[in-house]
C-alpha angles and dihedrals in degrees: 000000000000101000095201090052090049092050093047090049091051092049091049093047094047090050090049092052091046088052090049093047092051090048093047092046110120113263112247111261118241088208094055093041091054101030093111090047110041139316114277126202152130145243109263140180132230091251091058094058090048096057112076096219095054094036093054089046092053093046091052101042104037142047098184128042137176127201108250095211110340098091097046119113094252090057098042103035112012099133105056148287114338093003104122131171107196097156098100097040089047088057091058095044096044090049091050095049092046087058097041092248121149119239128216117199116226123216136347099171126025137140092234127059088017125156093259096198086070091072095051120091151099098318132099116313090005097295124136118268119240089258094051095048093046093054092046090051093050093048094046095050095043093049096045100041091044091051090056097034111140092013102064110055101188136022135204090224095182127016129200103347096153133065106164091150098048136085119231134043105018140116117206088334095313116123107240096224122153087267091057098040091054105033104019121213092326090079089085093052091049092049094050092045091050096045091051091048090053095046117009089183098054118100112239123215139187108216130202149147128242091027087159090073111106093221094050091043087055091053093047092051090047091051090050091050090049095050092045094050089053094048092245112148118244117160106178155356122242116215111205094197102195103172145162141213091273105027124104101020086220136346098251093109091055089046090054093051091049091051093048092048090050092053090063089056099259129127124231130223129192096224108173111021122173133137119212119223088225125088089236116023090214093055116047114216102171135054103198141024104250120194088251091052093047088052091054090044089055091052091053090053089048090053089051098050091042085062092044092051092051087054095043091125092058101037117077099180145007121204130179119223100242140003101252140353099268093060097043116123088231088072088071107018127121084355137340109288143129119280135154106195105149139073095255131050124228092280091053090252115151116251126210086266090063093052090047091054092046090049093058094056111104093224133017117203123197 
């Protein structure tokens, strides 16, 4: 045998095995890396917990989850009073509990994906009266929160009630949704009262986007004061945190809101984090995620988590809005286009942003 050939073959084989071993090495777990800081998770779907590959991935990477759509009124109670479809939501919750993963409920009251039958009734123009809608809201919240009592530890009770910086359907900064038109501002108070009645142990959140806005911050803080003055439980604010490569310029505005909320005795959670690779998430300006762009994207995530770590005493969870890029809502909103806003690509491979987030964690456990 040619000894030199044998040695070369041995070296090449060894290098190949080393490469395979490096490739096959388990990916660091975000949940483990941040377990001493705050729970970290993602919005998921029923299908993702039914497929072994994605189910195992979720169980390894995350220790808190939220249903992206399966626990919204349109999914649970679309067809009428008392007609509930809990099967898909239960799949997510049962999976989470089997893997000791916390579950956030999202969302009891929202102007979108609502159970539209609730707004039809005997009032003017065929809309529900105040009394009809109040009773339906009470029944819905009690039924849903009671169904998940002891399994869902926190709820986004009301989602996106304020739009002080936007044109369109608003009144003094309040979104003039059907909830607001029929019940006025009191619908938020009612929703929080009913949720607390149904599960006194659940943490109750107000959830919104652009919470870095000074005007929206002021409205959120006023809401907290109002609820507290009336003895209505509210435990935290959810900051959606849908951002882009250019907006916001930095995260100081969000940090200020987090600090102000914490001064009122409430916790904060980052509930729907993603960072579009476009300068403006509404106006696509790139068609692919180049290495240079992914590097800049990782830096944006680093800046965000730098802020979150500074506020670690006031933040009790961070969740991404989606499991990987191909299922992100930004692939089809506001119109179909390419985007890559999350930590993992469509094949669940970690992107530079993942490694930037992992690197920031003080300790990484196997």
